[in-house]
C-alpha positions as a Python dict, from the first residue, in 0.01 Angstrom:
ca = {
    (1, 'M'): (0, 0, 0),
    (2, 'K'): (277, 239, 94),
    (3, 'K'): (446, 177, -241),
    (4, 'K'): (124, 259, -430),
    (5, 'Q'): (78, 580, -230),
    (6, 'I'): (435, 685, -302),
    (7, 'A'): (383, 620, -676),
    (8, 'R'): (60, 822, -675),
    (9, 'L'): (237, 1112, -501),
    (10, 'C'): (518, 1107, -758),
    (11, 'M'): (269, 1114, -1048),
    (12, 'A'): (79, 1405, -889),
    (13, 'A'): (404, 1596, -843),
    (14, 'C'): (498, 1541, -1208),
    (15, 'L'): (156, 1656, -1326),
    (16, 'L'): (170, 1963, -1102),
    (17, 'F'): (521, 2048, -1229),
    (18, 'G'): (406, 2002, -1590),
    (19, 'T'): (103, 2224, -1526),
    (20, 'F'): (330, 2511, -1419),
    (21, 'M'): (579, 2458, -1698),
    (22, 'V'): (341, 2445, -1999),
    (23, 'P'): (198, 2798, -1963),
    (24, 'V'): (548, 2940, -1939),
    (25, 'N'): (650, 2773, -2260),
    (26, 'R'): (332, 2891, -2430),
    (27, 'F'): (382, 3246, -2306),
    (28, 'E'): (737, 3256, -2448),
    (29, 'A'): (617, 3126, -2787),
    (30, 'Q'): (344, 3389, -2806),
    (31, 'A'): (557, 3675, -2687),
    (32, 'A'): (742, 3691, -3019),
    (33, 'S'): (416, 3745, -3213),
    (34, 'A'): (213, 3948, -2962),
    (35, 'V'): (139, 4297, -3097),
    (36, 'I'): (279, 4562, -2866),
    (37, 'A'): (206, 4867, -3084),
    (38, 'T'): (88, 4990, -3424),
    (39, 'V'): (293, 5262, -3588),
    (40, 'Q'): (226, 5480, -3893),
    (41, 'G'): (488, 5628, -4122),
    (42, 'T'): (640, 5633, -4469),
    (43, 'V'): (874, 5376, -4619),
    (44, 'M'): (1237, 5493, -4643),
    (45, 'S'): (1505, 5422, -4904),
    (46, 'G'): (1710, 5117, -4814),
    (47, 'T'): (1407, 4900, -4737),
    (48, 'T'): (1453, 4538, -4846),
    (49, 'S'): (1237, 4228, -4841),
    (50, 'E'): (1391, 4143, -4501),
    (51, 'L'): (1413, 4485, -4333),
    (52, 'L'): (1162, 4769, -4337),
    (53, 'K'): (1297, 5119, -4274),
    (54, 'L'): (1012, 5341, -4159),
    (55, 'S'): (1004, 5716, -4101),
    (56, 'T'): (755, 5809, -3828),
    (57, 'K'): (682, 6135, -3646),
    (58, 'E'): (868, 5990, -3345),
    (59, 'G'): (1177, 5908, -3554),
    (60, 'D'): (1320, 5644, -3788),
    (61, 'M'): (1258, 5278, -3716),
    (62, 'E'): (1397, 4949, -3843),
    (63, 'I'): (1148, 4661, -3843),
    (64, 'K'): (1224, 4308, -3950),
    (65, 'L'): (1008, 4126, -4203),
    (66, 'D'): (986, 3749, -4180),
    (67, 'G'): (780, 3455, -4299),
    (68, 'G'): (511, 3530, -4042),
    (69, 'T'): (453, 3890, -4150),
    (70, 'D'): (103, 3941, -4289),
    (71, 'T'): (141, 4155, -4604),
    (72, 'S'): (-193, 4063, -4758),
    (73, 'A'): (-325, 4419, -4706),
    (74, 'C'): (-8, 4592, -4830),
    (75, 'K'): (269, 4456, -5049),
    (76, 'I'): (410, 4791, -5160),
    (77, 'L'): (718, 4893, -4962),
    (78, 'L'): (851, 5165, -5191),
    (79, 'P'): (1000, 5498, -5081),
    (80, 'D'): (747, 5750, -4946),
    (81, 'Y'): (462, 5497, -4939),
    (82, 'K'): (240, 5552, -4632),
    (83, 'I'): (173, 5240, -4425),
    (84, 'S'): (66, 5118, -4081),
    (85, 'V'): (266, 4841, -3913),
    (86, 'S'): (168, 4626, -3616),
    (87, 'V'): (491, 4525, -3440),
    (88, 'S'): (607, 4277, -3178),
    (89, 'H'): (928, 4222, -2982),
    (90, 'G'): (1166, 3962, -3118),
    (91, 'S'): (1420, 3756, -2927),
    (92, 'D'): (1690, 3908, -3153),
    (93, 'G'): (1630, 4255, -3010),
    (94, 'Y'): (1454, 4382, -3324),
    (95, 'L'): (1096, 4485, -3366),
    (96, 'H'): (920, 4244, -3601),
    (97, 'A'): (632, 4330, -3834),
    (98, 'V'): (318, 4130, -3755),
    (99, 'R'): (89, 4296, -4011),
    (100, 'I'): (127, 4577, -4267),
    (101, 'T'): (-168, 4775, -4401),
    (102, 'T'): (-234, 5084, -4610),
    (103, 'E'): (-528, 5295, -4726),
    (104, 'A'): (-556, 5223, -5099),
    (105, 'Q'): (-687, 5489, -5336),
    (106, 'A'): (-897, 5404, -5639),
    (107, 'P'): (-743, 5498, -5977),
    (108, 'A'): (-881, 5813, -6142),
    (109, 'V'): (-806, 5697, -6497),
    (110, 'T'): (-957, 5453, -6744),
    (111, 'L'): (-747, 5151, -6840),
    (112, 'D'): (-740, 4999, -7188),
    (113, 'F'): (-750, 4623, -7132),
    (114, 'S'): (-782, 4544, -7505),
    (115, 'T'): (-402, 4522, -7528),
    (116, 'S'): (-148, 4430, -7264),
    (117, 'A'): (226, 4372, -7234),
    (118, 'S'): (437, 4161, -7003),
    (119, 'V'): (782, 4286, -6905),
    (120, 'T'): (1052, 4160, -6670),
    (121, 'G'): (1309, 4374, -6492),
    (122, 'T'): (1412, 4536, -6165),
    (123, 'I'): (1265, 4833, -5980),
    (124, 'G'): (1492, 5138, -6003),
    (125, 'D'): (1591, 5364, -5716),
    (126, 'K'): (1397, 5664, -5860),
    (127, 'T'): (1075, 5474, -5791),
    (128, 'T'): (808, 5649, -5582),
    (129, 'S'): (490, 5527, -5418),
    (130, 'E'): (301, 5618, -5738),
    (131, 'I'): (535, 5539, -6029),
    (132, 'L'): (764, 5243, -6077),
    (133, 'Y'): (1082, 5319, -6269),
    (134, 'F'): (1123, 4970, -6413),
    (135, 'D'): (1461, 4880, -6562),
    (136, 'T'): (1424, 4627, -6845),
    (137, 'P'): (1671, 4499, -7108),
    (138, 'Q'): (1497, 4735, -7355),
    (139, 'G'): (1532, 5042, -7133),
    (140, 'Q'): (1362, 5211, -6840),
    (141, 'M'): (982, 5220, -6823),
    (142, 'E'): (752, 5431, -6606),
    (143, 'I'): (461, 5221, -6477),
    (144, 'K'): (189, 5347, -6243),
    (145, 'L'): (57, 5147, -5946),
    (146, 'D'): (-316, 5136, -5874),
    (147, 'A'): (-530, 5011, -5588),
    (148, 'T'): (-651, 4737, -5823),
    (149, 'T'): (-302, 4607, -5911),
    (150, 'N'): (-292, 4233, -5840),
    (151, 'M'): (21, 4152, -5640),
    (152, 'S'): (-71, 3807, -5520),
    (153, 'G'): (227, 3669, -5712),
    (154, 'C'): (489, 3855, -5506),
    (155, 'S'): (579, 3878, -5138),
    (156, 'V'): (655, 4253, -5115),
    (157, 'L'): (755, 4519, -5365),
    (158, 'V'): (1099, 4669, -5299),
    (159, 'V'): (1373, 4850, -5496),
    (160, 'D'): (1639, 4644, -5682),
    (161, 'K'): (1440, 4323, -5680),
    (162, 'S'): (1334, 4146, -6003),
    (163, 'Y'): (968, 4122, -6099),
    (164, 'S'): (742, 4040, -6393),
    (165, 'I'): (471, 4297, -6465),
    (166, 'T'): (166, 4279, -6686),
    (167, 'C'): (63, 4632, -6781),
    (168, 'V'): (-189, 4822, -6992),
    (169, 'R'): (-215, 5179, -7112),
    (170, 'G'): (-425, 5427, -6914),
    (171, 'S'): (-621, 5734, -7029),
    (172, 'D'): (-343, 5945, -6868),
    (173, 'A'): (-99, 5796, -7128),
    (174, 'Y'): (93, 5607, -6857),
    (175, 'M'): (136, 5232, -6849),
    (176, 'H'): (-47, 5089, -6542),
    (177, 'A'): (45, 4766, -6364),
    (178, 'V'): (-235, 4511, -6380),
    (179, 'S'): (-47, 4235, -6201),
    (180, 'I'): (300, 4192, -6051),
    (181, 'S'): (480, 3872, -5962),
    (182, 'D'): (828, 3775, -5853),
    (183, 'A'): (1052, 3720, -6158),
    (184, 'G'): (1019, 3369, -6296),
    (185, 'M'): (645, 3349, -6232),
    (186, 'A'): (404, 3402, -6520),
    (187, 'A'): (272, 3755, -6530),
    (188, 'G'): (35, 3728, -6827),
    (189, 'T'): (38, 3718, -7201),
    (190, 'V'): (135, 3971, -7459),
    (191, 'S'): (-148, 4077, -7683),
    (192, 'S'): (-81, 4185, -8038),
    (193, 'V'): (-196, 4520, -8174),
    (194, 'P'): (-444, 4499, -8459),
    (195, 'S'): (-325, 4662, -8779),
    (196, 'Q'): (-484, 4798, -9093),
    (197, 'T'): (-382, 4802, -9455),
    (198, 'A'): (-182, 5114, -9542),
    (199, 'P'): (-402, 5378, -9705),
    (200, 'V'): (-323, 5543, -10037),
    (201, 'Y'): (-123, 5863, -9991),
    (202, 'N'): (-80, 6162, -10216),
    (203, 'G'): (206, 6409, -10199),
    (204, 'L'): (565, 6459, -10296),
    (205, 'M'): (735, 6309, -9990),
    (206, 'P'): (739, 5928, -9959),
    (207, 'A'): (460, 5755, -9770),
    (208, 'P'): (526, 5474, -9518),
    (209, 'T'): (605, 5145, -9689),
    (210, 'T'): (476, 4914, -9414),
    (211, 'P'): (122, 4867, -9280),
    (212, 'V'): (0, 5149, -9060),
    (213, 'T'): (-165, 5063, -8727),
    (214, 'A'): (-489, 5241, -8636),
    (215, 'A'): (-434, 5534, -8401),
    (216, 'T'): (-601, 5513, -8059),
    (217, 'G'): (-517, 5863, -7937),
    (218, 'T'): (-387, 6207, -8034),
    (219, 'I'): (-189, 6457, -7825),
    (220, 'S'): (-6, 6786, -7884),
    (221, 'G'): (311, 6925, -7730),
    (222, 'T'): (664, 7038, -7803),
    (223, 'V'): (964, 6828, -7898),
    (224, 'A'): (1197, 6771, -7598),
    (225, 'E'): (1579, 6765, -7588),
    (226, 'D'): (1639, 6389, -7576),
    (227, 'T'): (1453, 6312, -7901),
    (228, 'K'): (1626, 6062, -8131),
    (229, 'E'): (1549, 5932, -8479),
    (230, 'N'): (1365, 5631, -8338),
    (231, 'L'): (1224, 5783, -8018),
    (232, 'L'): (1030, 6107, -7980),
    (233, 'Y'): (1024, 6281, -7642),
    (234, 'L'): (721, 6511, -7632),
    (235, 'S'): (664, 6767, -7360),
    (236, 'T'): (289, 6799, -7295),
    (237, 'K'): (72, 6971, -7035),
    (238, 'D'): (50, 6635, -6853),
    (239, 'G'): (425, 6570, -6854),
    (240, 'E'): (686, 6425, -7087),
    (241, 'M'): (582, 6134, -7306),
    (242, 'Q'): (781, 5894, -7528),
    (243, 'F'): (675, 5767, -7870),
    (244, 'A'): (855, 5508, -8078),
    (245, 'I'): (908, 5617, -8440),
    (246, 'D'): (876, 5319, -8676),
    (247, 'S'): (909, 5259, -9050),
    (248, 'S'): (527, 5282, -9060),
    (249, 'T'): (516, 5629, -8899),
    (250, 'D'): (383, 5894, -9139),
    (251, 'A'): (618, 6188, -9076),
    (252, 'R'): (557, 6379, -9399),
    (253, 'S'): (383, 6663, -9214),
    (254, 'G'): (614, 6658, -8914),
    (255, 'V'): (960, 6567, -9031),
    (256, 'V'): (1165, 6820, -8829),
    (257, 'L'): (1195, 6708, -8465),
    (258, 'T'): (1421, 6971, -8309),
    (259, 'P'): (1372, 7096, -7949),
    (260, 'G'): (1082, 7335, -7898),
    (261, 'N'): (897, 7256, -8222),
    (262, 'K'): (521, 7220, -8174),
    (263, 'L'): (389, 6881, -8277),
    (264, 'T'): (66, 6679, -8281),
    (265, 'V'): (109, 6303, -8253),
    (266, 'S'): (-144, 6032, -8335),
    (267, 'F'): (-43, 5710, -8164),
    (268, 'Y'): (-137, 5355, -8066),
    (269, 'H'): (-44, 5133, -7772),
    (270, 'G'): (223, 4882, -7875),
    (271, 'S'): (249, 4528, -7741),
    (272, 'D'): (604, 4618, -7631),
    (273, 'A'): (458, 4861, -7373),
    (274, 'Y'): (563, 5167, -7576),
    (275, 'L'): (341, 5425, -7743),
    (276, 'H'): (405, 5420, -8119),
    (277, 'A'): (362, 5723, -8343),
    (278, 'V'): (119, 5669, -8631),
    (279, 'S'): (154, 6021, -8772),
    (280, 'L'): (336, 6346, -8689),
    (281, 'V'): (204, 6689, -8777),
    (282, 'G'): (410, 7001, -8714),
    (283, 'E'): (336, 7372, -8747),
    (284, 'K'): (435, 7512, -9086),
    (285, 'E'): (426, 7868, -9211),
    (286, 'A'): (224, 7947, -9521),
    (287, 'S'): (439, 7950, -9835),
    (288, 'S'): (399, 8155, -10151),
    (289, 'M'): (577, 7881, -10352),
    (290, 'A'): (847, 8085, -10517),
    (291, 'Q'): (972, 7994, -10864),
    (292, 'M'): (1279, 7766, -10857),
    (293, 'D'): (1590, 7817, -11069),
    (294, 'T'): (1641, 7455, -11174),
    (295, 'S'): (1935, 7550, -11395),
    (296, 'D'): (2156, 7607, -11092),
    (297, 'V'): (2131, 7318, -10843),
    (298, 'A'): (2391, 7271, -10569),
    (299, 'T'): (2472, 6982, -10337),
    (300, 'V'): (2568, 7057, -9975),
    (301, 'T'): (2651, 6849, -9668),
    (302, 'G'): (2601, 6945, -9306),
    (303, 'T'): (2416, 6877, -8982),
    (304, 'V'): (2070, 6982, -8867),
    (305, 'G'): (2076, 7289, -8641),
    (306, 'D'): (1865, 7330, -8324),
    (307, 'D'): (1672, 7625, -8468),
    (308, 'S'): (1533, 7423, -8758),
    (309, 'S'): (1155, 7422, -8798),
    (310, 'E'): (900, 7259, -9026),
    (311, 'S'): (938, 7559, -9258),
    (312, 'I'): (1313, 7633, -9255),
    (313, 'L'): (1608, 7399, -9216),
    (314, 'Y'): (1914, 7549, -9048),
    (315, 'L'): (2207, 7348, -9186),
    (316, 'N'): (2550, 7373, -9023),
    (317, 'T'): (2815, 7328, -9294),
    (318, 'P'): (3196, 7369, -9291),
    (319, 'Q'): (3139, 7702, -9472),
    (320, 'G'): (2886, 7829, -9217),
    (321, 'E'): (2515, 7807, -9140),
    (322, 'M'): (2267, 7788, -9427),
    (323, 'Q'): (1892, 7854, -9417),
    (324, 'L'): (1692, 7642, -9657),
    (325, 'K'): (1319, 7649, -9705),
    (326, 'L'): (1138, 7312, -9695),
    (327, 'D'): (839, 7399, -9914),
    (328, 'A'): (971, 7234, -10232),
    (329, 'V'): (1110, 6903, -10101),
    (330, 'N'): (1068, 6619, -10351),
    (331, 'S'): (1215, 6336, -10146),
    (332, 'I'): (1370, 6243, -9813),
    (333, 'S'): (1569, 5920, -9813),
    (334, 'N'): (1773, 5717, -9567),
    (335, 'C'): (1602, 5880, -9268),
    (336, 'K'): (1250, 5910, -9133),
    (337, 'V'): (1284, 6239, -8941),
    (338, 'L'): (1536, 6520, -8901),
    (339, 'V'): (1671, 6562, -8549),
    (340, 'S'): (1934, 6799, -8410),
    (341, 'G'): (2286, 6697, -8518),
    (342, 'K'): (2166, 6463, -8796),
    (343, 'K'): (2413, 6463, -9084),
    (344, 'L'): (2256, 6528, -9425),
    (345, 'S'): (2344, 6561, -9791),
    (346, 'L'): (2095, 6765, -9989),
    (347, 'T'): (2042, 6928, -10322),
    (348, 'C'): (1912, 7281, -10322),
    (349, 'T'): (1842, 7572, -10555),
    (350, 'R'): (1772, 7943, -10538),
    (351, 'G'): (1410, 8058, -10543),
    (352, 'S'): (1257, 8381, -10670),
    (353, 'D'): (1211, 8483, -10304),
    (354, 'A'): (1595, 8494, -10268),
    (355, 'Y'): (1592, 8191, -10032),
    (356, 'M'): (1769, 7862, -10095),
    (357, 'H'): (1516, 7576, -10114),
    (358, 'A'): (1587, 7211, -10035),
    (359, 'I'): (1495, 6975, -10315),
    (360, 'D'): (1618, 6627, -10218),
    (361, 'I'): (1741, 6527, -9869),
    (362, 'T'): (1949, 6219, -9788),
    (363, 'G'): (2051, 6104, -9440),
    (364, 'L'): (2418, 6012, -9393),
}
């Protein structure tokens, strides 16, 4: 009997000891995830997928992100983005993010879902909470983020990390992110742009030789400094825009793309995420069409000057600057448009108005 009583006492002692020990263990396990505070602030540069740097009114904070962090209500951790973070104490001495949230704003623009493009690249350090500067093998893109952007395919969005983005064009002329996923995951398909048969053109200058795509928009502005033969930078009231210039672009009415020239561009949304120019129309002064002295034609070589307009070409030659009217041009070959610094060879003749007039222009 005594042995049985001793055994029962030992079992009771073990159970009592275990009863005291289990809550302690449970308390320690929960302490790491128990929310001690919720802080509001803006994301700082230097934030990574493992460490959030947050600027608050009380000062700068560093908060660790781990596998247990709930980012379902906010995946955007880009500079200046406003967020709320519930934090807990970690055994490593850091604050740890339990949950991240933000107040999403609905987009104020209409998105064109009839065409889309998928691009892969890294987020550049100029990125803000509104615009992604996305570095791709083809160059840097500017892509807007919306409240409706689907980011279920990525953990968080941070600078210098690789992602795949499916985007469409918005009514504000920006590309907008429809969905974002970590690089390597499918982000969507690329839709082709419907094209039309090239119309019949009349005029002296050559028409495009490849099919012309139907324009989906038109905008006016002035040519900006960085314009190249294949890429037009246009300064508009809504900001600077970029348009690819293709072999199908009709530039007969807007061939001179020097800085400051006023231009109207008809464009479509390309499957490569660029806007493509369908036609260019510049401002041209009325011409009285002087009589040309065809018996005395000269050939000159030089480069396009910055002051050139749709009416007068300023040509920098070894002998000095020439001014040539562009109202009697028969042909332009080996180039689509004339940009500052472009080297040309052209034939010209004197008109009855005492001006030299360009007749044939060839790009060199």
